[in-house]
C-alpha positions as semicolon CSV with decimal commas, in nm:
position;residue;x (nm);y (nm);z (nm)
1;M;-8,047;-0,767;5,348
2;D;-7,721;-0,900;5,485
3;I;-7,500;-0,625;5,614
4;K;-7,127;-0,696;5,620
5;I;-6,897;-0,581;5,891
6;L;-6,625;-0,383;5,714
7;K;-6,304;-0,231;5,839
8;V;-6,025;-0,030;5,687
9;G;-5,794;-0,252;5,484
10;D;-6,053;-0,502;5,375
11;I;-6,062;-0,602;5,009
12;V;-6,418;-0,604;4,883
13;E;-6,613;-0,608;4,559
14;G;-6,887;-0,361;4,489
15;K;-7,142;-0,320;4,217
16;V;-7,150;0,017;4,040
17;V;-7,481;0,188;4,105
18;E;-7,396;0,541;3,988
19;V;-7,130;0,698;3,767
20;S;-7,021;1,063;3,753
21;D;-6,722;1,217;3,579
22;N;-6,490;1,185;3,878
23;T;-6,659;0,938;4,110
24;I;-6,832;0,602;4,103
25;F;-7,069;0,474;4,375
26;L;-7,055;0,108;4,473
27;D;-7,297;-0,120;4,658
28;V;-7,079;-0,303;4,910
29;K;-7,377;-0,430;5,121
30;Y;-7,311;-0,187;5,404
31;F;-7,513;0,087;5,571
32;T;-7,406;0,327;5,297
33;E;-7,264;0,311;4,949
34;A;-6,890;0,323;4,898
35;R;-6,723;0,586;4,682
36;M;-6,419;0,556;4,456
37;H;-6,270;0,872;4,311
38;I;-6,104;0,860;3,971
39;D;-5,751;0,915;4,107
40;N;-5,801;0,602;4,320
41;Y;-5,923;0,408;4,020
42;D;-5,658;0,504;3,766
43;P;-5,447;0,822;3,805
44;S;-5,399;0,835;3,431
45;L;-5,774;0,893;3,368
46;T;-5,955;1,228;3,371
47;T;-6,313;1,090;3,354
48;F;-6,505;0,771;3,412
49;A;-6,706;0,822;3,094
50;N;-6,678;0,523;2,862
51;V;-6,461;0,346;3,122
52;V;-6,704;0,227;3,391
53;K;-7,081;0,182;3,365
54;V;-7,361;0,098;3,608
55;G;-7,369;-0,273;3,685
56;D;-6,993;-0,326;3,660
57;V;-6,825;-0,498;3,954
58;V;-6,518;-0,323;4,087
59;K;-6,279;-0,462;4,348
60;G;-6,104;-0,228;4,587
61;R;-5,956;-0,174;4,933
62;I;-6,137;0,007;5,211
63;Q;-5,938;0,321;5,276
64;K;-6,171;0,505;5,515
65;I;-6,499;0,445;5,705
66;S;-6,688;0,715;5,895
67;E;-7,042;0,730;6,045
68;E;-7,089;1,106;6,074
69;P;-7,110;1,183;5,798
70;A;-7,167;0,832;5,666
71;L;-6,877;0,771;5,429
72;I;-6,685;0,478;5,283
73;L;-6,389;0,548;5,055
74;M;-6,236;0,273;4,839
75;S;-5,927;0,252;4,614
76;R;-5,814;0,013;4,342
77;L;-5,451;0,127;4,363
78;P;-5,333;-0,105;4,643
79;I;-5,481;-0,401;4,459
80;I;-5,327;-0,292;4,131
81;K;-4,992;-0,243;4,304
82;R;-5,010;-0,588;4,458
83;E;-5,110;-0,743;4,124
84;N;-4,831;-0,553;3,954
85;F;-4,578;-0,687;4,202
86;E;-4,700;-1,041;4,136
87;T;-4,669;-0,976;3,763
88;I;-4,314;-0,852;3,816
89;K;-4,231;-1,158;4,028
90;D;-4,353;-1,381;3,748
91;L;-4,105;-1,208;3,512
92;V;-3,818;-1,350;3,716
93;E;-3,921;-1,702;3,618
94;S;-4,044;-1,631;3,269
95;K;-3,738;-1,416;3,178
96;E;-3,972;-1,212;2,960
97;V;-3,821;-0,890;2,826
98;V;-4,016;-0,577;2,921
99;E;-3,973;-0,206;2,859
100;A;-3,900;0,015;3,160
101;K;-3,859;0,391;3,166
102;V;-3,537;0,546;3,298
103;K;-3,628;0,763;3,601
104;S;-3,285;0,875;3,723
105;I;-2,910;0,813;3,693
106;L;-2,740;0,704;4,015
107;D;-2,378;0,647;4,111
108;K;-2,395;0,269;4,090
109;G;-2,673;0,216;3,842
110;I;-2,994;0,334;3,678
111;L;-3,334;0,367;3,842
112;L;-3,627;0,267;3,618
113;T;-4,005;0,246;3,660
114;Y;-4,233;-0,036;3,550
115;L;-4,594;-0,100;3,658
116;T;-4,563;0,172;3,928
117;Y;-4,257;0,003;4,082
118;E;-3,896;0,118;4,076
119;L;-3,637;-0,117;3,931
120;F;-3,265;-0,083;3,994
121;L;-3,026;-0,172;3,708
122;P;-2,657;-0,187;3,821
123;Y;-2,397;-0,065;3,573
124;T;-2,237;-0,412;3,588
125;L;-2,550;-0,544;3,413
126;L;-2,570;-0,264;3,155
127;D;-2,417;-0,261;2,805
128;Y;-2,070;-0,105;2,797
129;E;-2,170;0,133;2,520
130;L;-2,474;0,250;2,719
131;I;-2,262;0,315;3,028
132;D;-2,051;0,556;2,823
133;K;-2,362;0,760;2,739
134;K;-2,564;0,698;3,056
135;E;-2,643;1,068;3,107
136;T;-2,846;1,068;2,785
137;L;-3,073;0,781;2,896
138;K;-3,300;0,969;3,136
139;G;-3,663;0,960;3,018
140;K;-3,592;0,690;2,760
141;K;-3,717;0,333;2,761
142;L;-3,489;0,033;2,791
143;E;-3,561;-0,334;2,737
144;V;-3,474;-0,528;3,054
145;N;-3,508;-0,861;3,230
146;V;-3,622;-0,876;3,592
147;I;-3,378;-1,104;3,773
148;E;-3,491;-1,044;4,134
149;A;-3,821;-0,933;4,299
150;S;-3,868;-0,960;4,675
151;R;-4,070;-0,786;4,946
152;R;-3,994;-0,734;5,312
153;G;-4,282;-0,560;5,487
154;R;-4,353;-0,241;5,299
155;F;-4,020;-0,245;5,121
156;T;-3,960;-0,410;4,784
157;R;-3,634;-0,498;4,607
158;I;-3,650;-0,533;4,228
159;I;-3,331;-0,578;4,026
160;A;-3,325;-0,543;3,647
161;S;-3,060;-0,655;3,400
162;R;-2,968;-0,611;3,035
163;K;-2,690;-0,871;3,045
164;E;-2,880;-1,152;2,875
165;I;-3,026;-0,904;2,625
166;F;-2,697;-0,748;2,513
167;E;-2,515;-1,082;2,525
168;E;-2,783;-1,235;2,304
169;A;-2,766;-0,933;2,073
170;R;-2,389;-0,967;2,055
171;R;-2,416;-1,339;1,992
172;K;-2,661;-1,282;1,707
173;A;-2,449;-0,999;1,570
174;Y;-2,141;-1,223;1,589
175;E;-2,320;-1,509;1,413
176;E;-2,445;-1,267;1,148
177;R;-2,094;-1,129;1,101
178;M;-1,953;-1,480;1,073
179;E;-2,215;-1,568;0,814
180;Q;-2,150;-1,250;0,618
181;R;-1,775;-1,308;0,652
182;Q;-1,806;-1,661;0,519
183;D;-2,028;-1,548;0,232
184;E;-1,775;-1,279;0,138
185;L;-1,484;-1,519;0,175
186;D;-1,657;-1,776;-0,047
187;S;-1,700;-1,512;-0,316
188;I;-1,324;-1,434;-0,330
189;N;-1,079;-1,637;-0,537
190;T;-0,704;-1,633;-0,592
191;G;-0,623;-1,378;-0,858
192;D;-0,911;-1,144;-0,772
193;I;-0,839;-0,772;-0,755
194;L;-1,003;-0,601;-0,457
195;T;-1,022;-0,257;-0,301
196;G;-0,983;-0,236;0,076
197;T;-0,873;-0,009;0,359
198;V;-0,553;-0,036;0,563
199;D;-0,688;-0,137;0,904
200;K;-0,368;-0,186;1,101
201;L;0,006;-0,147;1,044
202;E;0,251;-0,387;1,203
203;K;0,628;-0,422;1,162
204;H;0,629;-0,665;0,872
205;A;0,270;-0,659;0,744
206;A;-0,050;-0,460;0,715
207;N;-0,409;-0,575;0,771
208;V;-0,640;-0,473;0,488
209;R;-1,012;-0,472;0,567
210;F;-1,284;-0,535;0,311
211;E;-1,655;-0,547;0,400
212;N;-1,645;-0,823;0,660
213;I;-1,303;-0,986;0,630
214;V;-0,939;-0,889;0,670
215;G;-0,646;-0,992;0,448
216;L;-0,270;-0,986;0,511
217;L;-0,042;-0,761;0,307
218;R;0,322;-0,847;0,381
219;I;0,590;-0,579;0,351
220;S;0,756;-0,778;0,072
221;Q;0,434;-0,754;-0,134
222;V;0,392;-0,377;-0,118
223;S;0,654;-0,277;-0,375
224;H;0,911;-0,419;-0,614
225;Y;1,165;-0,204;-0,430
226;R;1,297;-0,266;-0,080
227;I;1,092;-0,101;0,198
228;D;1,238;-0,057;0,546
229;K;0,922;0,073;0,718
230;L;0,561;0,020;0,614
231;E;0,477;0,361;0,762
232;D;0,687;0,521;0,487
233;V;0,445;0,405;0,214
234;L;0,115;0,317;0,388
235;S;-0,107;0,477;0,652
236;E;-0,407;0,352;0,850
237;G;-0,733;0,435;0,677
238;Q;-0,569;0,449;0,334
239;E;-0,764;0,289;0,050
240;V;-0,557;0,041;-0,150
241;Q;-0,611;-0,186;-0,447
242;V;-0,468;-0,535;-0,397
243;K;-0,450;-0,871;-0,569
244;V;-0,528;-1,198;-0,391
245;I;-0,215;-1,407;-0,445
246;K;-0,308;-1,692;-0,210
247;K;-0,626;-1,813;-0,042
248;E;-0,585;-2,080;0,222
249;G;-0,876;-2,158;0,454
250;N;-0,990;-1,828;0,604
251;R;-0,662;-1,656;0,521
252;L;-0,603;-1,420;0,232
253;D;-0,252;-1,322;0,123
254;L;-0,255;-0,993;-0,066
255;S;-0,018;-0,804;-0,293
256;I;0,008;-0,451;-0,427
257;K;0,324;-0,511;-0,625
258;A;0,151;-0,785;-0,828
259;L;-0,054;-0,503;-0,984
260;L;0,250;-0,285;-1,053
261;P;0,496;-0,315;-1,342
262;T;0,832;-0,454;-1,238
263;P;1,127;-0,214;-1,254
264;F;1,238;-0,393;-1,572
265;E;0,890;-0,371;-1,728
266;K;0,875;0,000;-1,650
267;F;1,220;0,052;-1,799
268;A;1,129;-0,145;-2,110
269;K;0,820;0,073;-2,152
270;D;1,015;0,397;-2,119
271;Y;1,318;0,305;-2,333
272;K;1,396;0,132;-2,661
273;V;1,705;0,002;-2,841
274;G;1,915;0,295;-2,954
275;D;1,821;0,524;-2,664
276;E;2,088;0,679;-2,447
277;V;2,078;0,610;-2,075
278;T;2,297;0,722;-1,784
279;G;2,371;0,468;-1,513
280;E;2,602;0,386;-1,226
281;I;2,875;0,123;-1,238
282;V;2,792;-0,130;-0,963
283;Q;3,017;-0,426;-1,045
284;K;3,329;-0,516;-1,242
285;L;3,349;-0,858;-1,405
286;P;3,616;-1,022;-1,623
287;F;3,393;-0,983;-1,929
288;G;3,254;-0,636;-1,864
289;L;3,082;-0,391;-1,632
290;I;2,741;-0,417;-1,463
291;V;2,563;-0,082;-1,479
292;E;2,245;0,011;-1,285
293;V;2,052;0,217;-1,539
294;E;1,750;0,269;-1,310
295;R;1,666;0,159;-0,958
296;D;1,694;-0,222;-0,947
297;V;1,743;-0,238;-1,326
298;R;2,089;-0,349;-1,441
299;G;2,248;-0,402;-1,776
300;L;2,578;-0,538;-1,908
301;L;2,842;-0,328;-2,077
302;H;3,046;-0,603;-2,242
303;K;3,415;-0,533;-2,282
304;N;3,372;-0,561;-2,658
305;E;3,143;-0,258;-2,636
306;Y;3,387;-0,040;-2,440
307;S;3,535;0,131;-2,744
308;W;3,602;0,100;-3,115
309;N;3,965;0,083;-3,012
310;P;4,034;-0,275;-2,898
311;N;4,331;-0,150;-2,700
312;D;4,119;0,087;-2,493
313;N;4,067;-0,077;-2,151
314;L;3,776;0,117;-1,999
315;D;3,783;-0,102;-1,690
316;S;4,120;0,040;-1,589
317;H;4,008;0,400;-1,558
318;V;3,655;0,375;-1,415
319;N;3,549;0,289;-1,060
320;I;3,243;0,140;-0,897
321;G;3,001;0,425;-0,832
322;D;3,101;0,621;-1,144
323;E;2,827;0,747;-1,371
324;I;2,848;0,658;-1,737
325;T;2,631;0,736;-2,039
326;L;2,568;0,444;-2,274
327;A;2,354;0,333;-2,563
328;I;2,099;0,049;-2,534
329;I;2,185;-0,214;-2,794
330;R;1,970;-0,500;-2,656
331;L;1,644;-0,506;-2,462
332;D;1,529;-0,864;-2,399
333;E;1,196;-0,840;-2,213
334;K;1,146;-1,216;-2,199
335;N;1,478;-1,287;-2,029
336;K;1,501;-0,944;-1,863
337;K;1,842;-0,864;-2,009
338;I;1,983;-0,531;-2,121
339;G;2,288;-0,491;-2,344
340;L;2,476;-0,161;-2,330
341;S;2,745;-0,001;-2,542
342;K;2,981;0,292;-2,502
343;K;3,136;0,270;-2,845
344;Q;2,796;0,312;-3,016
345;L;2,797;0,669;-2,886
346;E;3,142;0,734;-3,029
347;D;3,266;0,779;-3,382
348;N;3,486;0,506;-3,532
349;P;3,767;0,697;-3,706
350;W;3,877;0,386;-3,892
351;K;3,562;0,389;-4,104
352;N;3,712;0,678;-4,301
353;V;4,057;0,521;-4,353
354;T;4,123;0,452;-4,723
355;V;4,500;0,386;-4,726
356;K;4,622;0,035;-4,771
357;R;4,946;-0,147;-4,746
358;G;5,203;-0,019;-4,991
359;D;5,044;0,326;-5,026
360;L;5,236;0,646;-4,973
361;T;5,059;0,886;-4,739
362;K;5,100;1,202;-4,541
363;A;5,129;1,188;-4,162
364;E;5,125;1,449;-3,886
365;I;5,359;1,392;-3,595
366;K;5,165;1,368;-3,270
367;E;5,452;1,272;-3,040
368;V;5,825;1,198;-3,070
369;T;5,956;0,914;-2,852
370;N;6,284;0,721;-2,830
371;N;6,113;0,427;-2,999
372;G;5,975;0,622;-3,289
373;L;5,710;0,863;-3,405
374;K;5,344;0,862;-3,306
375;V;5,158;1,008;-3,598
376;V;4,802;1,066;-3,724
377;V;4,695;0,941;-4,067
378;Q;4,345;1,015;-4,195
379;G;4,233;1,076;-3,838
380;V;4,372;0,755;-3,685
381;D;4,683;0,687;-3,484
382;A;4,978;0,523;-3,656
383;F;5,339;0,454;-3,564
384;I;5,674;0,491;-3,735
385;P;5,949;0,294;-3,558
386;A;6,279;0,476;-3,510
387;N;6,458;0,250;-3,757
388;E;6,187;0,328;-4,011
389;A;6,215;0,701;-3,955
390;L;6,593;0,727;-4,005
391;E;6,840;0,508;-4,188
392;K;7,093;0,576;-3,917
393;D;7,142;0,777;-3,597
394;H;6,821;0,626;-3,459
395;S;6,900;0,730;-3,101
396;N;6,899;1,097;-3,197
397;I;6,551;1,097;-3,354
398;E;6,444;1,412;-3,168
399;A;6,706;1,609;-3,356
400;Y;6,532;1,536;-3,687
401;F;6,159;1,545;-3,600
402;A;5,928;1,754;-3,380
403;Q;5,566;1,740;-3,267
404;G;5,337;1,905;-3,523
405;D;5,565;1,840;-3,819
406;T;5,411;1,700;-4,137
407;I;5,568;1,403;-4,309
408;N;5,482;1,436;-4,677
409;E;5,550;1,075;-4,769
410;A;5,551;0,762;-4,558
411;L;5,502;0,409;-4,680
412;V;5,219;0,209;-4,525
413;L;5,373;-0,114;-4,398
414;E;5,076;-0,254;-4,207
415;V;4,704;-0,167;-4,186
416;N;4,481;-0,359;-3,943
417;P;4,147;-0,181;-3,873
418;R;4,033;-0,464;-3,644
419;N;4,322;-0,400;-3,406
420;W;4,347;-0,028;-3,476
421;N;4,703;-0,077;-3,593
422;M;4,891;0,110;-3,867
423;K;5,268;0,104;-3,920
424;L;5,457;0,339;-4,151
425;S;5,809;0,386;-4,279
426;I;5,980;0,701;-4,403
427;V;6,293;0,504;-4,499
428;K;6,101;0,258;-4,715
429;A;5,899;0,537;-4,870
430;K;6,223;0,698;-4,986
431;E;6,354;0,363;-5,110
432;K;6,034;0,308;-5,301
433;K;6,055;0,650;-5,458
434;D;6,423;0,595;-5,552
435;R;6,337;0,258;-5,704
436;E;6,055;0,404;-5,907
437;M;6,286;0,678;-6,029
438;F;6,553;0,422;-6,118
439;E;6,303;0,213;-6,311
440;K;6,180;0,520;-6,491
441;F;6,522;0,610;-6,618
442;L;6,602;0,248;-6,689
443;E;6,316;0,243;-6,936
444;N;6,467;0,543;-7,115
445;D;6,819;0,392;-7,124
446;S;6,781;0,295;-7,495
447;D;6,853;0,660;-7,585
448;D;7,237;0,652;-7,577
449;N;7,373;1,002;-7,571
450;G;7,692;0,928;-7,385
451;Q;7,545;1,002;-7,044
452;T;7,555;0,747;-6,766
453;I;7,262;0,656;-6,548
454;G;7,449;0,811;-6,260
455;D;7,462;1,135;-6,453
456;L;7,090;1,123;-6,525
457;I;6,967;1,062;-6,172
458;G;7,253;1,216;-5,985
459;D;7,050;1,519;-5,885
460;E;6,761;1,301;-5,770
461;L;6,993;1,093;-5,555
462;K;7,129;1,407;-5,397
463;E;6,783;1,485;-5,273
């Protein structure tokens, strides 16, 4: 039998001739059989049973040789370690992704183990989100690439990286987001009503986020009313319902106010013709007053609707900013016009006037002036000129009449309800009465009893 010359460090193959739980015996063609304990075969095993059998060939490294007692000890571990290093070196070229276990957290990176070797992963090659939670990684497995594997004597340098892995993951995630974004965008059309979340507030617009896309909500499209600051009406994270008013390429223009009734529409819903409304005078025009009856809702109070009295000039005794209560007489939703009236809330005293020209009527003196008497007839104002109040001594009219006096008979000279004008005469009323008396006695003149007409009506004339 050929006997080999062996020395410590040699790599040899031996045939298994005996197997126990913790040791196998190998024929290595030497003066004695070699032994390999289980911890030098595979430290993870507890028994050789069902792992190695007689007749198997096992390669190992000579660890120890002694003659007294005769002993040869072998180990597979150096060979496995060398093979593992070669496997790791191959990963540099193949760029295969492998799982390594985090052993410890260092100042400049993470130390991992793979195939009994330590791998160093610098933080510069680790995902940003993993750096933030690096203390939780110990004991966990990470997928890595081996980008460097070198050996100098007994020392090895193995560098791992996740850069290509997380960049590829980000690229795929980005492509997936873009695809989802495009699918969502393709499903949206102008006029659609969507629900989104306010993602960001800027000075003149807000970004509204949906599932994968963002639309633009300009400040002018938030409300029908003027808004100075978006922060006054919107907040980040707020859920809003919007309408797509324009879709151009990848851009969506959104509107909240398109879903809201306009100020005029709201007013028209809350009010009807005949209702009273209080507003503020905001403008004076030659033909009437512009009144703001609600915020951004304006109506016209035409001068013909100031008063039943055509001589009443409302414009002269109201100012911009004054409040005024009016009646709605027109509500044109199509043309967004509102007609208002003050006189519809007032009584027209002339509707009860029954006197006509030539009638005799009573009058109550309201005021005595140098020009004549201001009186009230059937609830309306009338006037008796000085020359119609007295036949003479017109300049001394105050000596004959006083405020509050009642004139029992005055002749109606003019009646014009359209212009609220009535003119009376006391003088002509007396003349009329005298004439009627004269005609009455003239009819009875056929009875001649020696009396003259002057005798008959003398007493009447004295009155």
